[in-house]
CHARMM-style PDB file with segment names, atoms N, HN, CA, C and O in Angstrom:
ATOM      1  N   MET     1      84.898 116.061  99.307  1.00  0.00      PROA
ATOM      2  CA  MET     1      85.388 116.100  97.599  1.00  0.00      PROA
ATOM      3  C   MET     1      86.526 117.142  97.444  1.00  0.00      PROA
ATOM      4  O   MET     1      87.462 116.913  96.677  1.00  0.00      PROA
ATOM      5  N   SER     2      86.452 118.256  98.148  1.00  0.00      PROA
ATOM      6  HN  SER     2      85.692 118.441  98.770  1.00  0.00      PROA
ATOM      7  CA  SER     2      87.260 119.354  97.783  1.00  0.00      PROA
ATOM      8  C   SER     2      88.538 118.926  97.963  1.00  0.00      PROA
ATOM      9  O   SER     2      89.340 119.345  97.128  1.00  0.00      PROA
ATOM     10  N   THR     3      89.107 117.949  99.124  1.00  0.00      PROA
ATOM     11  HN  THR     3      88.455 117.609  99.802  1.00  0.00      PROA
ATOM     12  CA  THR     3      90.074 117.514  99.957  1.00  0.00      PROA
ATOM     13  C   THR     3      90.992 116.467  98.571  1.00  0.00      PROA
ATOM     14  O   THR     3      92.205 116.325  98.419  1.00  0.00      PROA
ATOM     15  N   TRP     4      89.857 115.899  97.766  1.00  0.00      PROA
ATOM     16  HN  TRP     4      88.871 116.015  97.890  1.00  0.00      PROA
ATOM     17  CA  TRP     4      90.363 114.710  97.033  1.00  0.00      PROA
ATOM     18  C   TRP     4      90.764 115.346  95.812  1.00  0.00      PROA
ATOM     19  O   TRP     4      91.488 114.667  95.083  1.00  0.00      PROA
ATOM     20  N   ARG     5      90.341 116.922  95.286  1.00  0.00      PROA
ATOM     21  HN  ARG     5      89.753 117.473  95.879  1.00  0.00      PROA
ATOM     22  CA  ARG     5      90.464 117.434  94.401  1.00  0.00      PROA
ATOM     23  C   ARG     5      92.306 118.186  94.747  1.00  0.00      PROA
ATOM     24  O   ARG     5      93.333 118.122  94.072  1.00  0.00      PROA
ATOM     25  N   LYS     6      92.065 118.716  95.830  1.00  0.00      PROA
ATOM     26  HN  LYS     6      91.230 118.768  96.379  1.00  0.00      PROA
ATOM     27  CA  LYS     6      93.798 119.170  96.366  1.00  0.00      PROA
ATOM     28  C   LYS     6      94.615 118.287  96.301  1.00  0.00      PROA
ATOM     29  O   LYS     6      95.769 118.668  96.106  1.00  0.00      PROA
ATOM     30  N   TYR     7      94.355 116.643  96.444  1.00  0.00      PROA
ATOM     31  HN  TYR     7      93.417 116.333  96.602  1.00  0.00      PROA
ATOM     32  CA  TYR     7      95.638 116.015  96.301  1.00  0.00      PROA
ATOM     33  C   TYR     7      95.671 115.413  94.943  1.00  0.00      PROA
ATOM     34  O   TYR     7      96.383 114.447  94.669  1.00  0.00      PROA
ATOM     35  N   GLY     8      94.879 116.010  94.096  1.00  0.00      PROA
ATOM     36  HN  GLY     8      94.301 116.794  94.318  1.00  0.00      PROA
ATOM     37  CA  GLY     8      94.807 115.971  92.463  1.00  0.00      PROA
ATOM     38  C   GLY     8      94.094 115.046  91.970  1.00  0.00      PROA
ATOM     39  O   GLY     8      94.302 114.970  90.759  1.00  0.00      PROA
ATOM     40  N   VAL     9      93.292 114.248  92.362  1.00  0.00      PROA
ATOM     41  HN  VAL     9      93.123 114.310  93.346  1.00  0.00      PROA
ATOM     42  CA  VAL     9      92.143 113.080  91.962  1.00  0.00      PROA
ATOM     43  C   VAL     9      91.330 113.495  90.796  1.00  0.00      PROA
ATOM     44  O   VAL     9      90.389 114.233  91.087  1.00  0.00      PROA
ATOM     45  N   ASN    10      91.439 113.258  89.809  1.00  0.00      PROA
ATOM     46  HN  ASN    10      92.203 112.659  89.572  1.00  0.00      PROA
ATOM     47  CA  ASN    10      90.937 113.584  88.377  1.00  0.00      PROA
ATOM     48  C   ASN    10      89.175 113.363  88.692  1.00  0.00      PROA
ATOM     49  O   ASN    10      88.774 112.818  89.721  1.00  0.00      PROA
ATOM     50  N   ASN    11      88.409 113.801  87.795  1.00  0.00      PROA
ATOM     51  HN  ASN    11      88.735 114.244  86.960  1.00  0.00      PROA
ATOM     52  CA  ASN    11      86.865 113.476  87.808  1.00  0.00      PROA
ATOM     53  C   ASN    11      86.185 113.505  88.837  1.00  0.00      PROA
ATOM     54  O   ASN    11      85.028 113.103  88.719  1.00  0.00      PROA
ATOM     55  N   VAL    12      86.581 113.915  90.004  1.00  0.00      PROA
ATOM     56  HN  VAL    12      87.522 114.241  90.099  1.00  0.00      PROA
ATOM     57  CA  VAL    12      86.149 113.749  91.574  1.00  0.00      PROA
ATOM     58  C   VAL    12      84.370 114.297  90.939  1.00  0.00      PROA
ATOM     59  O   VAL    12      84.347 115.233  90.141  1.00  0.00      PROA
ATOM     60  N   ASN    13      83.181 113.720  91.317  1.00  0.00      PROA
ATOM     61  HN  ASN    13      83.199 112.959  91.966  1.00  0.00      PROA
ATOM     62  CA  ASN    13      82.088 113.902  91.180  1.00  0.00      PROA
ATOM     63  C   ASN    13      81.163 113.337  92.329  1.00  0.00      PROA
ATOM     64  O   ASN    13      81.645 112.941  93.390  1.00  0.00      PROA
ATOM     65  N   ASP    14      79.652 113.317  92.032  1.00  0.00      PROA
ATOM     66  HN  ASP    14      79.260 113.638  91.170  1.00  0.00      PROA
ATOM     67  CA  ASP    14      79.049 112.610  92.959  1.00  0.00      PROA
ATOM     68  C   ASP    14      78.708 111.367  93.066  1.00  0.00      PROA
ATOM     69  O   ASP    14      78.079 110.691  93.880  1.00  0.00      PROA
ATOM     70  N   GLU    15      79.347 111.165  91.899  1.00  0.00      PROA
ATOM     71  HN  GLU    15      79.858 111.715  91.237  1.00  0.00      PROA
ATOM     72  CA  GLU    15      78.868 109.340  91.297  1.00  0.00      PROA
ATOM     73  C   GLU    15      79.800 108.478  92.432  1.00  0.00      PROA
ATOM     74  O   GLU    15      79.497 107.533  93.162  1.00  0.00      PROA
ATOM     75  N   LEU    16      81.355 109.400  92.210  1.00  0.00      PROA
ATOM     76  HN  LEU    16      81.600 110.167  91.617  1.00  0.00      PROA
ATOM     77  CA  LEU    16      82.453 108.555  92.862  1.00  0.00      PROA
ATOM     78  C   LEU    16      82.077 109.019  94.323  1.00  0.00      PROA
ATOM     79  O   LEU    16      82.398 108.177  95.162  1.00  0.00      PROA
ATOM     80  N   TYR    17      81.491 110.122  94.821  1.00  0.00      PROA
ATOM     81  HN  TYR    17      81.231 110.805  94.139  1.00  0.00      PROA
ATOM     82  CA  TYR    17      81.334 110.411  96.309  1.00  0.00      PROA
ATOM     83  C   TYR    17      80.586 109.153  97.023  1.00  0.00      PROA
ATOM     84  O   TYR    17      80.669 108.678  98.155  1.00  0.00      PROA
ATOM     85  N   ASP    18      79.725 108.778  95.725  1.00  0.00      PROA
ATOM     86  HN  ASP    18      79.658 109.164  94.805  1.00  0.00      PROA
ATOM     87  CA  ASP    18      78.686 108.211  96.324  1.00  0.00      PROA
ATOM     88  C   ASP    18      79.210 106.750  96.694  1.00  0.00      PROA
ATOM     89  O   ASP    18      78.980 106.149  97.743  1.00  0.00      PROA
ATOM     90  N   TYR    19      79.984 106.295  95.580  1.00  0.00      PROA
ATOM     91  HN  TYR    19      80.172 106.784  94.727  1.00  0.00      PROA
ATOM     92  CA  TYR    19      80.521 104.939  95.784  1.00  0.00      PROA
ATOM     93  C   TYR    19      81.303 104.834  96.776  1.00  0.00      PROA
ATOM     94  O   TYR    19      81.205 103.873  97.538  1.00  0.00      PROA
ATOM     95  N   PHE    20      82.084 105.656  96.922  1.00  0.00      PROA
ATOM     96  HN  PHE    20      82.164 106.437  96.303  1.00  0.00      PROA
ATOM     97  CA  PHE    20      83.204 106.006  97.869  1.00  0.00      PROA
ATOM     98  C   PHE    20      82.306 105.594  99.355  1.00  0.00      PROA
ATOM     99  O   PHE    20      82.503 104.669 100.142  1.00  0.00      PROA
ATOM    100  N   MET    21      81.511 106.423  99.363  1.00  0.00      PROA
ATOM    101  HN  MET    21      81.351 107.175  98.723  1.00  0.00      PROA
ATOM    102  CA  MET    21      80.803 106.398 100.782  1.00  0.00      PROA
ATOM    103  C   MET    21      80.001 104.990 101.174  1.00  0.00      PROA
ATOM    104  O   MET    21      79.819 104.635 102.338  1.00  0.00      PROA
ATOM    105  N   ASN    22      79.609 104.343 100.148  1.00  0.00      PROA
ATOM    106  HN  ASN    22      79.756 104.632  99.202  1.00  0.00      PROA
ATOM    107  CA  ASN    22      79.141 103.032 100.177  1.00  0.00      PROA
ATOM    108  C   ASN    22      80.003 101.851  99.979  1.00  0.00      PROA
ATOM    109  O   ASN    22      79.607 100.687  99.920  1.00  0.00      PROA
ATOM    110  N   CYS    23      81.356 102.311  99.871  1.00  0.00      PROA
ATOM    111  HN  CYS    23      81.677 103.257  99.919  1.00  0.00      PROA
ATOM    112  CA  CYS    23      81.737 100.824  99.653  1.00  0.00      PROA
ATOM    113  C   CYS    23      82.146 100.895 101.536  1.00  0.00      PROA
ATOM    114  O   CYS    23      82.395 101.886 102.222  1.00  0.00      PROA
ATOM    115  N   ASP    24      82.088  99.636 101.875  1.00  0.00      PROA
ATOM    116  HN  ASP    24      81.886  98.831 101.318  1.00  0.00      PROA
ATOM    117  CA  ASP    24      82.274  99.116 103.240  1.00  0.00      PROA
ATOM    118  C   ASP    24      83.173  97.912 103.513  1.00  0.00      PROA
ATOM    119  O   ASP    24      82.975  97.042 104.361  1.00  0.00      PROA
ATOM    120  N   LYS    25      84.178  98.000 102.668  1.00  0.00      PROA
ATOM    121  HN  LYS    25      84.338  98.706 101.978  1.00  0.00      PROA
ATOM    122  CA  LYS    25      85.158  96.865 102.798  1.00  0.00      PROA
ATOM    123  C   LYS    25      86.434  97.457 101.631  1.00  0.00      PROA
ATOM    124  O   LYS    25      86.250  97.868 100.486  1.00  0.00      PROA
ATOM    125  N   CYS    26      87.742  97.324 102.391  1.00  0.00      PROA
ATOM    126  HN  CYS    26      87.892  96.991 103.322  1.00  0.00      PROA
ATOM    127  CA  CYS    26      89.088  97.235 101.708  1.00  0.00      PROA
ATOM    128  C   CYS    26      88.771  96.469 100.087  1.00  0.00      PROA
ATOM    129  O   CYS    26      88.395  95.300 100.179  1.00  0.00      PROA
ATOM    130  N   GLU    27      88.881  96.982  98.768  1.00  0.00      PROA
ATOM    131  HN  GLU    27      89.186  97.932  98.693  1.00  0.00      PROA
ATOM    132  CA  GLU    27      88.910  96.628  97.772  1.00  0.00      PROA
ATOM    133  C   GLU    27      90.423  95.560  97.564  1.00  0.00      PROA
ATOM    134  O   GLU    27      90.321  94.804  96.598  1.00  0.00      PROA
ATOM    135  N   ALA    28      91.294  95.484  98.082  1.00  0.00      PROA
ATOM    136  HN  ALA    28      91.377  96.098  98.867  1.00  0.00      PROA
ATOM    137  CA  ALA    28      92.236  94.476  97.946  1.00  0.00      PROA
ATOM    138  C   ALA    28      92.379  93.772  99.104  1.00  0.00      PROA
ATOM    139  O   ALA    28      92.809  92.656  98.811  1.00  0.00      PROA
ATOM    140  N   CYS    29      92.158  93.940 100.770  1.00  0.00      PROA
ATOM    141  HN  CYS    29      91.809  94.846 101.008  1.00  0.00      PROA
ATOM    142  CA  CYS    29      92.286  93.022 101.460  1.00  0.00      PROA
ATOM    143  C   CYS    29      91.008  92.353 102.209  1.00  0.00      PROA
ATOM    144  O   CYS    29      90.876  91.472 103.058  1.00  0.00      PROA
ATOM    145  N   GLY    30      90.035  93.295 101.401  1.00  0.00      PROA
ATOM    146  HN  GLY    30      90.142  94.011 100.712  1.00  0.00      PROA
ATOM    147  CA  GLY    30      88.348  92.934 102.073  1.00  0.00      PROA
ATOM    148  C   GLY    30      88.238  93.438 103.850  1.00  0.00      PROA
ATOM    149  O   GLY    30      87.147  93.524 104.415  1.00  0.00      PROA
ATOM    150  N   LYS    31      89.812  93.789 104.677  1.00  0.00      PROA
ATOM    151  HN  LYS    31      90.698  93.720 104.218  1.00  0.00      PROA
ATOM    152  CA  LYS    31      88.828  94.239 105.988  1.00  0.00      PROA
ATOM    153  C   LYS    31      88.227  95.101 105.919  1.00  0.00      PROA
ATOM    154  O   LYS    31      88.447  96.060 105.179  1.00  0.00      PROA
ATOM    155  N   GLU    32      86.850  94.907 107.063  1.00  0.00      PROA
ATOM    156  HN  GLU    32      86.671  94.128 107.664  1.00  0.00      PROA
ATOM    157  CA  GLU    32      86.136  95.699 106.866  1.00  0.00      PROA
ATOM    158  C   GLU    32      85.921  97.009 107.847  1.00  0.00      PROA
ATOM    159  O   GLU    32      85.898  96.894 109.072  1.00  0.00      PROA
ATOM    160  N   PHE    33      85.734  98.526 107.019  1.00  0.00      PROA
ATOM    161  HN  PHE    33      85.753  98.619 106.023  1.00  0.00      PROA
ATOM    162  CA  PHE    33      85.848  99.944 107.354  1.00  0.00      PROA
ATOM    163  C   PHE    33      85.121  99.989 108.562  1.00  0.00      PROA
ATOM    164  O   PHE    33      83.957  99.612 108.423  1.00  0.00      PROA
ATOM    165  N   THR    34      85.410 100.300 109.602  1.00  0.00      PROA
ATOM    166  HN  THR    34      86.355 100.606 109.715  1.00  0.00      PROA
ATOM    167  CA  THR    34      85.077 100.322 111.373  1.00  0.00      PROA
ATOM    168  C   THR    34      84.881 101.978 111.280  1.00  0.00      PROA
ATOM    169  O   THR    34      84.081 102.550 112.022  1.00  0.00      PROA
ATOM    170  N   ASP    35      85.594 102.609 110.412  1.00  0.00      PROA
ATOM    171  HN  ASP    35      86.243 102.145 109.809  1.00  0.00      PROA
ATOM    172  CA  ASP    35      85.477 104.012 110.466  1.00  0.00      PROA
ATOM    173  C   ASP    35      86.319 105.128 109.250  1.00  0.00      PROA
ATOM    174  O   ASP    35      87.301 104.780 108.594  1.00  0.00      PROA
ATOM    175  N   SER    36      85.618 106.575 109.166  1.00  0.00      PROA
ATOM    176  HN  SER    36      84.821 106.857 109.699  1.00  0.00      PROA
ATOM    177  CA  SER    36      86.046 106.533 108.215  1.00  0.00      PROA
ATOM    178  C   SER    36      87.503 107.289 108.166  1.00  0.00      PROA
ATOM    179  O   SER    36      87.817 107.777 107.080  1.00  0.00      PROA
ATOM    180  N   PHE    37      88.481 107.428 109.346  1.00  0.00      PROA
ATOM    181  HN  PHE    37      88.227 107.031 110.228  1.00  0.00      PROA
ATOM    182  CA  PHE    37      89.825 107.351 109.262  1.00  0.00      PROA
ATOM    183  C   PHE    37      90.711 106.692 108.582  1.00  0.00      PROA
ATOM    184  O   PHE    37      91.742 107.001 107.985  1.00  0.00      PROA
ATOM    185  N   ASN    38      89.905 105.339 108.851  1.00  0.00      PROA
ATOM    186  HN  ASN    38      89.068 105.088 109.336  1.00  0.00      PROA
ATOM    187  CA  ASN    38      90.749 104.355 107.823  1.00  0.00      PROA
ATOM    188  C   ASN    38      90.042 103.906 106.323  1.00  0.00      PROA
ATOM    189  O   ASN    38      90.293 102.838 105.764  1.00  0.00      PROA
ATOM    190  N   LYS    39      89.442 104.576 105.982  1.00  0.00      PROA
ATOM    191  HN  LYS    39      89.239 105.443 106.436  1.00  0.00      PROA
ATOM    192  CA  LYS    39      88.838 104.244 104.642  1.00  0.00      PROA
ATOM    193  C   LYS    39      89.516 105.472 103.375  1.00  0.00      PROA
ATOM    194  O   LYS    39      89.387 106.696 103.384  1.00  0.00      PROA
ATOM    195  N   CYS    40      90.111 104.751 102.547  1.00  0.00      PROA
ATOM    196  HN  CYS    40      90.216 103.756 102.540  1.00  0.00      PROA
ATOM    197  CA  CYS    40      91.257 105.619 101.397  1.00  0.00      PROA
ATOM    198  C   CYS    40      90.876 105.592  99.987  1.00  0.00      PROA
ATOM    199  O   CYS    40      90.776 104.600  99.265  1.00  0.00      PROA
ATOM    200  N   LEU    41      90.653 106.977  99.659  1.00  0.00      PROA
ATOM    201  HN  LEU    41      90.735 107.783 100.246  1.00  0.00      PROA
ATOM    202  CA  LEU    41      90.823 106.619  98.056  1.00  0.00      PROA
ATOM    203  C   LEU    41      91.729 106.938  97.503  1.00  0.00      PROA
ATOM    204  O   LEU    41      92.074 108.119  97.481  1.00  0.00      PROA
ATOM    205  N   ASP    42      92.354 106.039  96.923  1.00  0.00      PROA
ATOM    206  HN  ASP    42      92.075 105.079  96.941  1.00  0.00      PROA
ATOM    207  CA  ASP    42      93.168 105.606  96.311  1.00  0.00      PROA
ATOM    208  C   ASP    42      93.458 106.122  94.830  1.00  0.00      PROA
ATOM    209  O   ASP    42      92.552 105.896  94.028  1.00  0.00      PROA
ATOM    210  N   HSD    43      94.590 106.784  94.347  1.00  0.00      PROA
ATOM    211  HN  HSD    43      95.326 106.968  94.999  1.00  0.00      PROA
ATOM    212  CA  HSD    43      94.439 107.204  93.254  1.00  0.00      PROA
ATOM    213  C   HSD    43      95.824 107.342  92.625  1.00  0.00      PROA
ATOM    214  O   HSD    43      96.742 107.650  93.385  1.00  0.00      PROA
ATOM    215  N   ASP    44      96.121 107.131  91.179  1.00  0.00      PROA
ATOM    216  HN  ASP    44      95.375 106.881  90.562  1.00  0.00      PROA
ATOM    217  CA  ASP    44      97.415 107.515  90.533  1.00  0.00      PROA
ATOM    218  C   ASP    44      97.635 108.578  90.835  1.00  0.00      PROA
ATOM    219  O   ASP    44      96.750 109.434  90.835  1.00  0.00      PROA
ATOM    220  N   HSD    45      99.302 108.907  91.296  1.00  0.00      PROA
ATOM    221  HN  HSD    45     100.021 108.212  91.296  1.00  0.00      PROA
ATOM    222  CA  HSD    45      99.667 110.038  91.634  1.00  0.00      PROA
ATOM    223  C   HSD    45     100.319 110.643  90.762  1.00  0.00      PROA
ATOM    224  O   HSD    45     100.871 111.720  90.987  1.00  0.00      PROA
ATOM    225  N   ASP    46     100.360 109.861  89.307  1.00  0.00      PROA
ATOM    226  HN  ASP    46      99.911 108.986  89.124  1.00  0.00      PROA
ATOM    227  CA  ASP    46     100.780 110.359  87.408  1.00  0.00      PROA
ATOM    228  C   ASP    46      99.425 111.380  87.151  1.00  0.00      PROA
ATOM    229  O   ASP    46      99.461 112.610  87.177  1.00  0.00      PROA
ATOM    230  N   THR    47      98.598 110.792  86.975  1.00  0.00      PROA
ATOM    231  HN  THR    47      98.569 109.793  86.953  1.00  0.00      PROA
ATOM    232  CA  THR    47      97.584 110.773  86.028  1.00  0.00      PROA
ATOM    233  C   THR    47      96.370 111.575  86.887  1.00  0.00      PROA
ATOM    234  O   THR    47      95.744 112.459  86.302  1.00  0.00      PROA
ATOM    235  N   GLY    48      96.104 111.297  88.071  1.00  0.00      PROA
ATOM    236  HN  GLY    48      96.613 110.579  88.546  1.00  0.00      PROA
ATOM    237  CA  GLY    48      95.323 111.417  89.305  1.00  0.00      PROA
ATOM    238  C   GLY    48      93.741 110.926  89.066  1.00  0.00      PROA
ATOM    239  O   GLY    48      92.694 111.538  89.279  1.00  0.00      PROA
ATOM    240  N   ASP    49      93.989 109.521  88.516  1.00  0.00      PROA
ATOM    241  HN  ASP    49      94.840 109.024  88.343  1.00  0.00      PROA
ATOM    242  CA  ASP    49      92.965 108.730  88.227  1.00  0.00      PROA
ATOM    243  C   ASP    49      92.571 108.184  89.720  1.00  0.00      PROA
ATOM    244  O   ASP    49      93.338 108.109  90.680  1.00  0.00      PROA
ATOM    245  N   PHE    50      90.957 107.760  89.677  1.00  0.00      PROA
ATOM    246  HN  PHE    50      90.333 107.821  88.898  1.00  0.00      PROA
ATOM    247  CA  PHE    50      90.557 106.495  90.855  1.00  0.00      PROA
ATOM    248  C   PHE    50      91.051 105.235  90.386  1.00  0.00      PROA
ATOM    249  O   PHE    50      91.070 104.792  89.237  1.00  0.00      PROA
ATOM    250  N   ARG    51      91.452 104.724  91.472  1.00  0.00      PROA
ATOM    251  HN  ARG    51      91.437 105.083  92.405  1.00  0.00      PROA
ATOM    252  CA  ARG    51      92.024 103.482  91.307  1.00  0.00      PROA
ATOM    253  C   ARG    51      90.895 102.413  92.078  1.00  0.00      PROA
ATOM    254  O   ARG    51      90.406 101.428  91.523  1.00  0.00      PROA
ATOM    255  N   TYR    52      90.604 102.860  93.506  1.00  0.00      PROA
ATOM    256  HN  TYR    52      91.001 103.660  93.957  1.00  0.00      PROA
ATOM    257  CA  TYR    52      90.147 101.711  94.758  1.00  0.00      PROA
ATOM    258  C   TYR    52      89.828 102.520  96.324  1.00  0.00      PROA
ATOM    259  O   TYR    52      90.340 103.537  96.791  1.00  0.00      PROA
ATOM    260  N   VAL    53      89.183 101.961  96.666  1.00  0.00      PROA
ATOM    261  HN  VAL    53      88.767 101.135  96.286  1.00  0.00      PROA
ATOM    262  CA  VAL    53      88.499 102.545  97.901  1.00  0.00      PROA
ATOM    263  C   VAL    53      89.560 101.403  98.977  1.00  0.00      PROA
ATOM    264  O   VAL    53      89.175 100.271  99.269  1.00  0.00      PROA
ATOM    265  N   LEU    54      90.499 101.810  99.304  1.00  0.00      PROA
ATOM    266  HN  LEU    54      90.811 102.730  99.066  1.00  0.00      PROA
ATOM    267  CA  LEU    54      91.406 100.968 100.307  1.00  0.00      PROA
ATOM    268  C   LEU    54      91.185 101.428 101.848  1.00  0.00      PROA
ATOM    269  O   LEU    54      90.724 102.483 102.285  1.00  0.00      PROA
ATOM    270  N   CYS    55      91.674 100.266 102.529  1.00  0.00      PROA
ATOM    271  HN  CYS    55      92.048  99.409 102.174  1.00  0.00      PROA
ATOM    272  CA  CYS    55      92.084 100.733 104.033  1.00  0.00      PROA
ATOM    273  C   CYS    55      93.427 101.424 104.581  1.00  0.00      PROA
ATOM    274  O   CYS    55      94.413 100.778 104.229  1.00  0.00      PROA
ATOM    275  N   ARG    56      93.578 101.979 104.954  1.00  0.00      PROA
ATOM    276  HN  ARG    56      92.776 102.504 105.241  1.00  0.00      PROA
ATOM    277  CA  ARG    56      94.879 102.848 105.729  1.00  0.00      PROA
ATOM    278  C   ARG    56      96.160 102.071 105.136  1.00  0.00      PROA
ATOM    279  O   ARG    56      96.911 102.408 104.221  1.00  0.00      PROA
ATOM    280  N   SER    57      96.165 100.871 105.987  1.00  0.00      PROA
ATOM    281  HN  SER    57      95.555 100.598 106.730  1.00  0.00      PROA
ATOM    282  CA  SER    57      97.053  99.851 105.781  1.00  0.00      PROA
ATOM    283  C   SER    57      97.480  99.503 104.525  1.00  0.00      PROA
ATOM    284  O   SER    57      98.696  99.397 104.363  1.00  0.00      PROA
ATOM    285  N   CYS    58      96.576  99.257 103.394  1.00  0.00      PROA
ATOM    286  HN  CYS    58      95.588  99.342 103.526  1.00  0.00      PROA
ATOM    287  CA  CYS    58      96.536  98.806 102.337  1.00  0.00      PROA
ATOM    288  C   CYS    58      97.231  99.979 101.252  1.00  0.00      PROA
ATOM    289  O   CYS    58      98.159  99.816 100.460  1.00  0.00      PROA
ATOM    290  N   ASN    59      96.393 101.245 101.542  1.00  0.00      PROA
ATOM    291  HN  ASN    59      95.639 101.378 102.186  1.00  0.00      PROA
ATOM    292  CA  ASN    59      97.421 102.603 101.041  1.00  0.00      PROA
ATOM    293  C   ASN    59      98.392 102.721 101.325  1.00  0.00      PROA
ATOM    294  O   ASN    59      99.119 103.101 100.406  1.00  0.00      PROA
ATOM    295  N   CYS    60      99.122 102.491 102.781  1.00  0.00      PROA
ATOM    296  HN  CYS    60      98.532 102.183 103.527  1.00  0.00      PROA
ATOM    297  CA  CYS    60     100.471 102.852 102.858  1.00  0.00      PROA
ATOM    298  C   CYS    60     101.110 101.947 102.087  1.00  0.00      PROA
ATOM    299  O   CYS    60     101.940 102.400 101.299  1.00  0.00      PROA
ATOM    300  N   ASN    61     100.923 100.716 102.118  1.00  0.00      PROA
ATOM    301  HN  ASN    61     100.249 100.347 102.758  1.00  0.00      PROA
ATOM    302  CA  ASN    61     102.067  99.809 101.162  1.00  0.00      PROA
ATOM    303  C   ASN    61     101.149  99.272  99.925  1.00  0.00      PROA
ATOM    304  O   ASN    61      99.940  99.076  99.802  1.00  0.00      PROA
ATOM    305  N   ASP    62     102.236  99.128  99.097  1.00  0.00      PROA
ATOM    306  HN  ASP    62     103.218  99.287  99.197  1.00  0.00      PROA
ATOM    307  CA  ASP    62     102.281  99.105  98.004  1.00  0.00      PROA
ATOM    308  C   ASP    62     102.157  97.689  97.443  1.00  0.00      PROA
ATOM    309  O   ASP    62     101.887  97.520  96.254  1.00  0.00      PROA
ATOM    310  N   ASN    63     102.392  96.440  98.474  1.00  0.00      PROA
ATOM    311  HN  ASN    63     102.611  96.577  99.440  1.00  0.00      PROA
ATOM    312  CA  ASN    63     101.649  95.439  97.945  1.00  0.00      PROA
ATOM    313  C   ASN    63     100.764  94.763  97.683  1.00  0.00      PROA
ATOM    314  O   ASN    63     100.708  93.577  97.358  1.00  0.00      PROA
ATOM    315  N   TRP    64      99.858  95.688  97.851  1.00  0.00      PROA
ATOM    316  HN  TRP    64      99.903  96.651  98.115  1.00  0.00      PROA
ATOM    317  CA  TRP    64      98.332  95.431  97.447  1.00  0.00      PROA
ATOM    318  C   TRP    64      98.548  95.044  96.123  1.00  0.00      PROA
ATOM    319  O   TRP    64      98.447  93.892  95.702  1.00  0.00      PROA
ATOM    320  N   LYS    65      98.860  96.071  95.453  1.00  0.00      PROA
ATOM    321  HN  LYS    65      98.942  97.007  95.795  1.00  0.00      PROA
ATOM    322  CA  LYS    65      99.198  96.342  93.771  1.00  0.00      PROA
ATOM    323  C   LYS    65      99.057  94.984  92.603  1.00  0.00      PROA
ATOM    324  O   LYS    65      98.485  94.953  91.514  1.00  0.00      PROA
ATOM    325  N   THR    66     100.059  93.611  93.558  1.00  0.00      PROA
ATOM    326  HN  THR    66     100.524  93.637  94.443  1.00  0.00      PROA
ATOM    327  CA  THR    66      99.998  92.529  93.262  1.00  0.00      PROA
ATOM    328  C   THR    66      99.368  91.513  93.206  1.00  0.00      PROA
ATOM    329  O   THR    66      99.646  90.461  92.630  1.00  0.00      PROA
ATOM    330  N   LYS    67      97.984  91.951  94.150  1.00  0.00      PROA
ATOM    331  HN  LYS    67      97.758  92.806  94.617  1.00  0.00      PROA
ATOM    332  CA  LYS    67      97.043  91.160  94.289  1.00  0.00      PROA
ATOM    333  C   LYS    67      95.864  91.948  93.839  1.00  0.00      PROA
ATOM    334  O   LYS    67      94.800  91.594  94.346  1.00  0.00      PROA
ATOM    335  N   ILE    68      95.819  92.932  93.002  1.00  0.00      PROA
ATOM    336  HN  ILE    68      96.683  93.219  92.590  1.00  0.00      PROA
ATOM    337  CA  ILE    68      94.735  93.070  92.642  1.00  0.00      PROA
ATOM    338  C   ILE    68      94.513  92.935  90.921  1.00  0.00      PROA
ATOM    339  OT1 ILE    68      93.392  93.066  90.431  1.00  0.00      PROA
TER     340      ILE     68
END
């Protein structure tokens, strides 16, 4: 959770952590997470607000924004 704060995510708390840990697939493409390296907490870089739990591929590409 301290890493999320370091990267500017607002409102980091136990509820957000539990949500992230219990999410088993990407909220954009539906791909199942096979390891923690490919699970990303997406946030708005201007406001710091949490948006979605995404796979690394969706987090690196902005094309998912038109699908959600």
